[in-house]
Structures are given as C-alpha cells and as structure tokens.
N, CA and C atoms as an extended XYZ file, in Angstrom:
201
Properties=species:S:1:pos:R:3:atomname:S:1:resname:S:1:resid:I:1 pbc="F F F"
N         0.826       -1.191        0.000 N   MET     1
C         0.000        0.000        0.000 CA  MET     1
C         0.870        1.255        0.000 C   MET     1
N         1.951        1.214        0.771 N   ARG     2
C         2.847        2.369        0.842 CA  ARG     2
C         3.434        2.691       -0.535 C   ARG     2
N         3.811        1.659       -1.274 N   THR     3
C         4.365        1.876       -2.615 CA  THR     3
C         3.310        2.448       -3.542 C   THR     3
N         2.088        1.977       -3.438 N   ALA     4
C         1.008        2.494       -4.285 CA  ALA     4
C         0.747        3.966       -3.998 C   ALA     4
N         0.837        4.338       -2.735 N   LEU     5
C         0.590        5.729       -2.358 CA  LEU     5
C         1.762        6.654       -2.645 C   LEU     5
N         2.967        6.219       -2.255 N   PHE     6
C         4.104        7.129       -2.250 CA  PHE     6
C         5.244        6.762       -3.189 C   PHE     6
N         5.282        5.529       -3.659 N   GLY     7
C         6.366        5.089       -4.527 CA  GLY     7
C         6.123        5.478       -5.978 C   GLY     7
N         7.123        5.260       -6.765 N   GLY     8
C         6.995        5.516       -8.192 CA  GLY     8
C         6.382        4.318       -8.902 C   GLY     8
N         5.973        4.541      -10.133 N   ALA     9
C         5.387        3.462      -10.925 CA  ALA     9
C         6.346        2.290      -11.096 C   ALA     9
N         7.640        2.527      -11.356 N   PRO    10
C         8.549        1.377      -11.491 CA  PRO    10
C         8.596        0.503      -10.229 C   PRO    10
N         8.494        1.132       -9.067 N   GLU    11
C         8.499        0.370       -7.814 CA  GLU    11
C         7.233       -0.467       -7.666 C   GLU    11
N         6.103        0.105       -8.029 N   LEU    12
C         4.846       -0.645       -7.953 CA  LEU    12
C         4.845       -1.782       -8.963 C   LEU    12
N         5.328       -1.520      -10.155 N   ILE    13
C         5.397       -2.566      -11.190 CA  ILE    13
C         6.310       -3.699      -10.730 C   ILE    13
N         7.427       -3.353      -10.107 N   ALA    14
C         8.338       -4.381       -9.583 CA  ALA    14
C         7.639       -5.212       -8.507 C   ALA    14
N         6.871       -4.567       -7.659 N   ALA    15
C         6.136       -5.293       -6.620 CA  ALA    15
C         5.097       -6.220       -7.241 C   ALA    15
N         4.423       -5.760       -8.271 N   LEU    16
C         3.451       -6.605       -8.972 CA  LEU    16
C         4.154       -7.786       -9.634 C   LEU    16
N         5.277       -7.518      -10.258 N   ASP    17
C         6.054       -8.591      -10.895 CA  ASP    17
C         6.550       -9.609       -9.870 C   ASP    17
N         6.766       -9.151       -8.637 N   ALA    18
C         7.250      -10.029       -7.563 CA  ALA    18
C         6.110      -10.771       -6.859 C   ALA    18
N         4.872      -10.509       -7.281 N   GLY    19
C         3.753      -11.260       -6.731 CA  GLY    19
C         2.706      -10.479       -5.962 C   GLY    19
N         2.841       -9.155       -5.890 N   LEU    20
C         1.814       -8.360       -5.221 CA  LEU    20
C         0.474       -8.582       -5.910 C   LEU    20
N        -0.542       -8.907       -5.139 N   ASP    21
C        -1.891       -9.082       -5.674 CA  ASP    21
C        -2.459       -7.709       -6.020 C   ASP    21
N        -2.848       -7.461       -7.286 N   PRO    22
C        -3.378       -6.154       -7.668 CA  PRO    22
C        -4.713       -5.831       -7.003 C   PRO    22
N        -5.302       -6.816       -6.336 N   ASN    23
C        -6.567       -6.603       -5.628 CA  ASN    23
C        -6.381       -6.621       -4.110 C   ASN    23
N        -5.163       -6.418       -3.656 N   SER    24
C        -4.894       -6.340       -2.212 CA  SER    24
C        -5.677       -5.178       -1.619 C   SER    24
N        -6.103       -5.371       -0.357 N   ARG    25
C        -6.857       -4.319        0.335 CA  ARG    25
C        -6.412       -4.195        1.786 C   ARG    25
N        -6.680       -3.045        2.342 N   THR    26
C        -6.452       -2.833        3.768 CA  THR    26
C        -7.618       -3.438        4.543 C   THR    26
N        -7.518       -3.424        5.855 N   ALA    27
C        -8.605       -3.936        6.691 CA  ALA    27
C        -9.899       -3.153        6.466 C   ALA    27
N        -9.767       -1.886        6.080 N   GLY    28
C       -10.936       -1.054        5.804 CA  GLY    28
C       -11.454       -1.181        4.383 C   GLY    28
N       -10.799       -2.029        3.593 N   GLY    29
C       -11.265       -2.273        2.234 CA  GLY    29
C       -10.662       -1.385        1.164 C   GLY    29
N        -9.739       -0.513        1.539 N   THR    30
C        -9.085        0.338        0.542 CA  THR    30
C        -8.169       -0.530       -0.307 C   THR    30
N        -8.371       -0.475       -1.617 N   SER    31
C        -7.585       -1.311       -2.525 CA  SER    31
C        -6.315       -0.595       -2.977 C   SER    31
N        -5.404       -1.381       -3.490 N   VAL    32
C        -4.172       -0.814       -4.054 CA  VAL    32
C        -4.535        0.141       -5.193 C   VAL    32
N        -5.554       -0.212       -5.971 N   LEU    33
C        -5.994        0.661       -7.067 CA  LEU    33
C        -6.480        2.002       -6.535 C   LEU    33
N        -7.201        1.997       -5.442 N   MET    34
C        -7.656        3.263       -4.844 CA  MET    34
C        -6.462        4.106       -4.418 C   MET    34
N        -5.465        3.449       -3.835 N   ALA    35
C        -4.277        4.171       -3.373 CA  ALA    35
C        -3.496        4.782       -4.528 C   ALA    35
N        -3.538        4.132       -5.674 N   ALA    36
C        -2.764        4.585       -6.833 CA  ALA    36
C        -3.591        5.400       -7.824 C   ALA    36
N        -4.836        5.651       -7.517 N   ALA    37
C        -5.772        6.238       -8.478 CA  ALA    37
C        -5.343        7.582       -9.055 C   ALA    37
N        -4.519        8.330       -8.351 N   LEU    38
C        -4.119        9.646       -8.853 CA  LEU    38
C        -2.915        9.593       -9.780 C   LEU    38
N        -2.348        8.411       -9.962 N   ASP    39
C        -1.175        8.251      -10.824 CA  ASP    39
C        -1.548        7.371      -12.014 C   ASP    39
N        -1.554        7.964      -13.189 N   GLU    40
C        -1.995        7.251      -14.387 CA  GLU    40
C        -1.165        6.005      -14.686 C   GLU    40
N         0.133        6.109      -14.560 N   GLU    41
C         0.994        4.967      -14.883 CA  GLU    41
C         0.775        3.802      -13.914 C   GLU    41
N         0.653        4.116      -12.634 N   LYS    42
C         0.396        3.061      -11.651 CA  LYS    42
C        -0.987        2.450      -11.876 C   LYS    42
N        -1.959        3.293      -12.168 N   THR    43
C        -3.319        2.801      -12.426 CA  THR    43
C        -3.340        1.877      -13.626 C   THR    43
N        -2.684        2.262      -14.710 N   ARG    44
C        -2.625        1.413      -15.901 CA  ARG    44
C        -1.974        0.064      -15.594 C   ARG    44
N        -0.891        0.086      -14.811 N   ALA    45
C        -0.197       -1.159      -14.466 CA  ALA    45
C        -1.112       -2.072      -13.656 C   ALA    45
N        -1.835       -1.510      -12.710 N   LEU    46
C        -2.746       -2.318      -11.897 CA  LEU    46
C        -3.893       -2.880      -12.735 C   LEU    46
N        -4.457       -2.062      -13.597 N   LEU    47
C        -5.548       -2.530      -14.455 CA  LEU    47
C        -5.075       -3.617      -15.409 C   LEU    47
N        -3.884       -3.465      -15.940 N   ALA    48
C        -3.336       -4.465      -16.861 CA  ALA    48
C        -3.121       -5.805      -16.163 C   ALA    48
N        -2.986       -5.761      -14.854 N   ARG    49
C        -2.752       -6.997      -14.089 CA  ARG    49
C        -4.010       -7.486      -13.381 C   ARG    49
N        -5.158       -6.905      -13.743 N   GLY    50
C        -6.427       -7.442      -13.262 CA  GLY    50
C        -7.043       -6.790      -12.041 C   GLY    50
N        -6.617       -5.594      -11.691 N   ALA    51
C        -7.240       -4.914      -10.550 CA  ALA    51
C        -8.732       -4.711      -10.830 C   ALA    51
N        -9.552       -4.982       -9.837 N   ASP    52
C       -11.004       -4.881       -9.966 CA  ASP    52
C       -11.444       -3.438       -9.713 C   ASP    52
N       -11.991       -2.806      -10.731 N   VAL    53
C       -12.406       -1.403      -10.621 CA  VAL    53
C       -13.703       -1.241       -9.829 C   VAL    53
N       -14.416       -2.331       -9.582 N   ARG    54
C       -15.700       -2.249       -8.884 CA  ARG    54
C       -15.585       -2.345       -7.373 C   ARG    54
N       -14.386       -2.557       -6.868 N   VAL    55
C       -14.183       -2.705       -5.419 CA  VAL    55
C       -14.511       -1.397       -4.714 C   VAL    55
N       -15.196       -1.520       -3.590 N   ARG    56
C       -15.498       -0.359       -2.749 CA  ARG    56
C       -14.953       -0.608       -1.349 C   ARG    56
N       -14.438        0.443       -0.760 N   ALA    57
C       -13.999        0.372        0.635 CA  ALA    57
C       -15.241        0.262        1.528 C   ALA    57
N       -15.043       -0.040        2.782 N   LYS    58
C       -16.178       -0.172        3.702 CA  LYS    58
C       -17.022        1.094        3.794 C   LYS    58
N       -16.397        2.247        3.558 N   VAL    59
C       -17.142        3.520        3.611 CA  VAL    59
C       -17.838        3.834        2.290 C   VAL    59
N       -17.659        2.973        1.274 N   GLY    60
C       -18.359        3.146        0.010 CA  GLY    60
C       -17.543        3.784       -1.101 C   GLY    60
N       -16.340        4.196       -0.811 N   THR    61
C       -15.488        4.848       -1.798 CA  THR    61
C       -14.926        3.827       -2.785 C   THR    61
N       -14.820        4.247       -4.046 N   ASP    62
C       -14.172        3.406       -5.054 CA  ASP    62
C       -13.070        4.203       -5.737 C   ASP    62
N       -12.309        3.547       -6.600 N   ALA    63
C       -11.153        4.196       -7.240 CA  ALA    63
C       -11.580        5.385       -8.114 C   ALA    63
N       -12.702        5.270       -8.790 N   LEU    64
C       -13.161        6.371       -9.650 CA  LEU    64
C       -13.470        7.613       -8.813 C   LEU    64
N       -14.108        7.429       -7.684 N   THR    65
C       -14.410        8.559       -6.797 CA  THR    65
C       -13.128        9.237       -6.326 C   THR    65
N       -12.139        8.440       -5.995 N   ILE    66
C       -10.865        8.992       -5.538 CA  ILE    66
C       -10.166        9.742       -6.665 C   ILE    66
N       -10.183        9.167       -7.866 N   ALA    67
C        -9.533        9.815       -9.007 CA  ALA    67
C       -10.236       11.108       -9.357 C   ALA    67
C-alpha cells in the first residue's frame, strides 16, 4: 500500500512482478488501485494486471471517486 501511495510506478510494477496481488486491500477495504488512483501509470499497471475497478472500501469509496 505504501508503494502504491508514495512510490513511483517502477516500484509498484516491480512489486506486482514479484507477486503483489493487484486486488490487495487494507482492513478497511481500501484497494491498491484506490491508493494509486491519482497516478496514471500506476493505475494502468494495476488494471493491466487485473485490478477490480468495482471494489469499494467499507465507507463506500471506489477508485473512480478517488480519481
């Protein structure tokens, strides 16, 4: 999650290549895609690896709302 929020796209891509699940979530339901939603390159990498755009956090927020 930290890499999705604060790292660069190459770091997130490396994490995905190393086995990071593109649908990982926090205990509150925030997905990696939500965390990366403001960065186009990270978002594209997550979508290309199967991140689910329909996921909502427990409070109802989704990646589109965040973006």
